[in-house]
C-alpha positions in Angstrom: -126.4 12.3 17.9 -127.4 8.6 17.7 -129.0 6.2 20.2 -126.6 3.9 22.1 -127.0 0.7 24.1 -124.6 -0.5 26.8 -123.4 -3.9 28.0 -120.5 -5.6 29.6 -117.8 -6.9 27.2 -117.8 -10.6 26.4 -114.9 -12.9 27.4 -113.6 -12.8 23.8 -113.7 -9.0 23.8 -111.9 -8.8 27.0 -109.2 -11.1 25.6 -108.8 -8.7 22.7 -109.3 -5.6 24.8 -106.4 -3.4 23.6 -107.1 -4.0 19.9 -110.7 -3.0 20.4 -109.9 0.1 22.5 -107.3 1.4 20.1 -109.9 1.1 17.3 -112.2 3.5 19.2 -113.1 6.8 17.4 -110.2 8.7 19.1 -107.7 5.7 19.3 -108.2 5.0 22.9 -106.0 6.0 25.8 -103.4 4.1 27.8 -105.4 4.5 30.9 -108.1 2.4 29.3 -105.7 -0.4 28.6 -105.7 -4.0 30.0 -102.3 -3.3 31.5 -103.6 -0.4 33.5 -106.8 -2.2 34.5 -104.7 -4.9 36.1 -102.7 -2.3 38.1 -105.8 -0.6 39.5 -107.2 -4.0 40.5 -104.5 -4.0 43.2 -105.3 -0.5 44.4 -108.9 -0.5 45.6 -110.7 -0.5 42.3 -112.6 -3.2 40.4 -112.1 -3.0 36.6 -115.2 -3.4 34.5 -115.2 -3.5 30.7 -118.1 -1.6 29.1 -119.3 -1.6 25.5 -121.5 1.1 24.0 -123.1 0.4 20.6 -124.9 2.5 18.1 -125.8 2.1 14.4 -122.8 4.2 13.6 -120.0 2.7 15.7 -119.0 0.8 18.9 -116.8 2.1 21.6 -115.0 0.1 24.3 -114.4 1.7 27.6 -112.7 0.8 30.9 -114.8 1.5 34.0 -113.2 1.5 37.5 -115.6 0.7 40.2 -115.2 1.7 43.9 -117.6 0.5 46.6 -118.6 3.2 49.0 -120.1 2.2 52.4 -123.8 3.2 52.7 -123.9 4.8 49.2 -123.3 2.0 46.8 -120.8 2.1 43.9 -119.0 4.9 42.1 -118.1 4.3 38.5 -115.1 6.1 36.9 -115.0 6.0 33.1 -111.3 6.9 33.1 -110.4 8.9 30.0 -113.8 8.0 28.6 -116.2 7.7 27.0 -114.3 7.7 23.7 -116.8 9.1 21.3 -116.8 10.3 17.7 -118.3 13.7 18.7 -119.0 15.6 21.9 -122.7 15.4 21.1 -122.5 11.6 21.6 -121.6 11.9 25.3 -125.2 12.5 26.6 -126.5 9.6 24.5 -123.8 7.3 25.7 -124.5 8.2 29.3 -128.2 7.7 28.8 -127.4 4.2 27.7 -125.1 3.8 30.7 -127.9 4.9 33.0 -130.4 2.5 31.5 -128.0 -0.4 31.7 -127.3 0.3 35.4 -131.0 0.4 36.2 -132.0 -2.6 34.1 -129.1 -4.6 35.7 -130.1 -3.4 39.2 -126.6 -2.2 39.9 -126.2 0.0 43.0 -124.3 2.9 41.2 -125.0 6.3 42.6 -122.8 8.3 40.2 -120.7 7.9 37.0 -117.6 10.0 36.7 -116.4 10.7 33.1 -113.3 12.4 31.7 -113.4 12.2 27.9 -110.5 13.4 25.8 -112.6 16.2 24.4 -111.2 19.7 24.1 -112.7 22.2 26.5 -114.7 25.1 25.1 -117.9 27.0 25.9 -120.0 24.9 23.6 -118.9 21.6 25.3 -119.5 23.0 28.7 -123.0 24.1 27.7 -123.7 20.7 26.2 -122.6 18.9 29.3 -124.5 21.3 31.6 -127.7 20.8 29.6 -127.3 17.0 29.9 -127.3 17.4 33.7 -123.6 16.7 34.2 -121.9 18.2 37.2 -118.4 19.6 36.9 -115.9 17.8 39.2 -112.3 18.4 40.0 -109.8 17.1 37.4 -107.8 14.0 38.2 -105.3 13.3 35.5 -102.0 15.2 34.9 -102.7 15.4 31.2 -106.1 17.2 31.4 -103.8 20.0 30.2 -101.0 18.8 28.0 -98.6 19.4 25.2 -99.1 17.1 22.2 -96.7 16.8 19.4 -97.8 15.9 15.8 -95.3 13.1 14.9 -96.5 12.5 11.4 -93.7 14.5 9.5 -90.5 12.7 8.5 -87.7 13.0 11.1 -85.8 16.0 9.6 -89.0 18.0 9.2 -90.2 16.9 12.6 -87.0 18.3 14.1 -87.5 21.6 12.3 -91.1 21.7 13.6 -90.0 21.7 17.2 -89.9 25.0 19.1 -86.5 26.6 18.7 -85.6 26.0 22.3 -86.2 22.3 22.0 -84.5 22.0 18.6 -81.4 23.8 19.7 -81.2 21.7 22.9 -81.4 18.5 20.9 -78.7 19.6 18.4 -76.3 20.8 21.1 -76.7 17.5 23.1 -75.9 15.5 20.0 -72.9 17.7 19.2 -71.5 17.3 22.7 -71.8 13.6 22.7 -74.7 13.0 25.0 -76.0 9.4 24.6 -79.4 7.9 25.3 -79.8 4.2 26.2 -82.9 2.0 26.2 -82.6 0.0 29.4 -83.6 -3.5 30.3 -86.7 -3.7 32.5 -84.9 -5.0 35.6 -85.8 -4.4 39.1 -82.5 -2.6 39.6 -83.3 -0.2 36.7 -86.8 0.4 38.0 -85.5 1.3 41.4 -83.0 3.7 39.8 -85.8 5.2 37.8 -87.9 5.7 41.0 -84.9 7.4 42.7 -84.6 9.8 39.7 -88.4 10.6 40.0 -87.9 11.4 43.6 -85.7 14.3 42.6 -88.7 15.8 40.8 -90.8 15.3 43.9 -88.1 17.3 45.8 -88.4 20.2 43.4 -92.2 20.4 42.9 -95.5 19.8 44.5 -95.7 16.3 42.8 -96.1 13.3 45.1 -95.1 9.8 44.1 -97.1 6.7 44.5 -95.3 3.7 46.0 -92.5 1.9 44.2 -94.6 -1.2 44.1 -97.3 0.7 42.2 -94.8 1.9 39.6 -93.0 -1.4 39.3 -96.3 -3.2 38.6 -97.3 -0.4 36.1 -94.0 -0.5 34.3 -93.8 -4.3 34.3 -97.3 -4.6 32.9 -96.7 -2.2 30.0 -93.4 -3.7 29.1 -94.9 -7.2 29.2 -97.7 -6.0 26.8 -95.1 -4.6 24.4 -96.3 -1.1 25.2 -93.6 0.4 27.4 -89.9 1.1 27.6 -87.3 2.7 29.8 -84.6 5.2 28.8 -81.6 6.6 30.7 -79.0 9.2 30.1 -75.8 8.7 32.1 -73.4 11.3 33.4 -70.1 10.3 35.0 -71.1 6.7 34.8 -74.4 7.2 36.7 -78.0 7.5 35.5 -78.8 11.2 35.5 -82.1 11.4 33.5 -84.7 8.7 33.1 -88.0 8.4 31.3 -90.7 5.6 30.9 -92.6 6.0 27.7 -95.6 4.2 26.3 -96.9 3.3 22.9 -100.7 2.5 22.9 -102.2 2.2 19.4 -100.7 5.0 17.4 -100.2 7.3 20.4 -97.0 7.8 22.3 -96.9 9.1 25.8 -94.1 10.4 28.1 -95.6 8.8 31.2 -92.9 9.1 33.9 -89.7 11.1 34.2 -87.0 12.1 36.6 -83.5 13.6 36.7 -80.7 14.6 39.0 -80.4 18.3 39.8 -77.2 20.1 38.9 -76.3 18.2 35.8 -73.6 19.5 33.4 -74.8 17.9 30.2 -76.9 20.5 28.3 -80.0 19.2 26.5 -79.8 15.7 27.9 -83.5 15.5 28.8 -84.4 16.9 25.3 -82.3 14.4 23.5 -83.9 11.5 25.6 -87.3 12.6 24.5 -86.2 13.0 20.9 -84.8 9.5 20.9 -88.0 8.1 22.4 -90.2 10.0 19.9 -88.2 8.7 16.9 -88.1 5.1 18.3 -91.9 5.0 18.7 -92.4 6.6 15.4 -90.1 4.1 13.6 -91.3 1.0 15.4 -95.0 1.8 16.1 -95.8 4.5 13.6 -97.2 6.8 16.3 -99.0 9.9 15.0 -98.8 11.9 18.2 -96.7 12.1 21.3 -98.3 13.3 24.6 -95.9 15.0 27.0 -98.5 14.2 29.7 -99.1 17.4 31.7 -98.6 21.1 31.7 -100.3 24.1 33.3 -103.5 25.1 31.6 -102.9 27.1 28.4 -103.8 30.4 30.0 -101.4 29.8 32.9 -98.2 28.8 31.1 -96.5 32.1 32.1 -97.6 31.9 35.7 -94.3 31.2 37.5 -96.2 30.3 40.7 -97.9 27.4 39.1 -96.7 24.1 40.5 -96.0 22.7 37.0 -94.4 25.9 35.5 -91.0 24.3 35.1 -92.4 21.1 33.5 -94.5 23.3 31.3 -91.5 25.2 30.0 -89.7 21.9 29.2 -92.6 20.3 27.4 -93.6 23.4 25.4 -90.1 23.5 24.1 -91.1 20.7 21.8 -94.5 22.1 20.8 -96.0 25.5 21.7 -99.6 24.2 21.6 -101.2 23.2 24.9 -104.5 21.2 24.7 -107.0 21.8 27.5 -109.4 18.8 27.9 -112.8 19.1 29.6 -111.6 17.0 32.6 -114.0 15.3 34.9 -117.8 15.5 35.1 -120.2 13.5 37.1 -123.5 11.9 36.0 -125.7 11.8 39.0 -127.9 8.7 39.3 -129.0 9.1 43.0 -129.3 12.8 43.9 -129.5 12.1 47.6 -126.5 9.8 47.7 -124.5 12.0 45.5 -125.1 15.0 47.8 -123.9 12.9 50.7 -120.8 12.0 48.6 -120.1 15.6 47.7 -120.7 17.0 51.1 -118.7 14.5 53.2 -118.3 11.0 51.7 -115.6 11.7 49.1 -113.5 13.7 51.5 -113.7 11.0 54.2 -112.9 8.2 51.7 -109.9 10.0 50.4 -108.6 10.7 53.8 -109.1 7.2 55.1 -107.5 5.7 52.1 -104.5 8.0 52.3 -104.0 7.2 56.0 -104.3 3.5 55.4 -102.1 3.2 52.3 -100.3 6.6 52.0 -101.5 6.5 48.4 -104.0 8.7 46.4 -107.6 7.5 46.4 -107.9 7.8 42.7 
């Protein structure tokens, strides 16, 4: 474990933000991107760009800041900090704490959610560092990740038999996948397909305006694309996928119920994976959200069906540590935990009909 310092990014670094983030020890995360920062700036958060430096390496991390009446500011290091080893997290947060105090910033707590796999050792490390476990926020805190480094034929053989058979049958039966133009009409169609998923699960969609801005930003950055499968001349399956650095992500998906084309969703994912592999040399593909690994067989879990689909590509489910809070002002943090956070979330939902985070 080394010693770190913290500072805000320079104008030049912000101008090259994505190239710096994707050079982080774990390759960054799309939720740390410039495209996503711009989205959140329209939804109640102020993006800040923080740099942690040590003798060994430098890591660039997006911070989302929320002003809280009477308490000050909450910092959310979304999917960060990106560190070379779990043992570096306490040192990075020590640097963050010193920077906040030296800069006289009124931050009462810092929320982190590094992409570090959960285990007893990490939990003990974080507890000893004074971090407080908070509820998880991102759908891919538990997720299926496919190693995409093998060549295509071997990659297909590596899929779970359910996924491999579905892809092959869809190909035999003439299912076709199209990459679609990022038009407003196609985005609205995609949103309607996503609404079918909302009808069949506990998922709740953000507004169309949120998704349109998100999709447009990532397409404009050369990091996003939209795919459809058609049945009887109408879009029946849709997916928006992202390439960020050498990582691919199945970000958003939707489909009509009662379709007759077997394996259409599987073939769409297979096409997306191979496109991103060929064009961006991705080394992994994140299916973005499953039940926890120890609840995959629990049919009552709200994401059971999605988990079955996603683990038909890869059996392995990765459980990340999720969210922890670094408490900077114990009194204000207690007020936040006891009442403040709940009130802020309720007020924001009533005002915008959108999630607080």
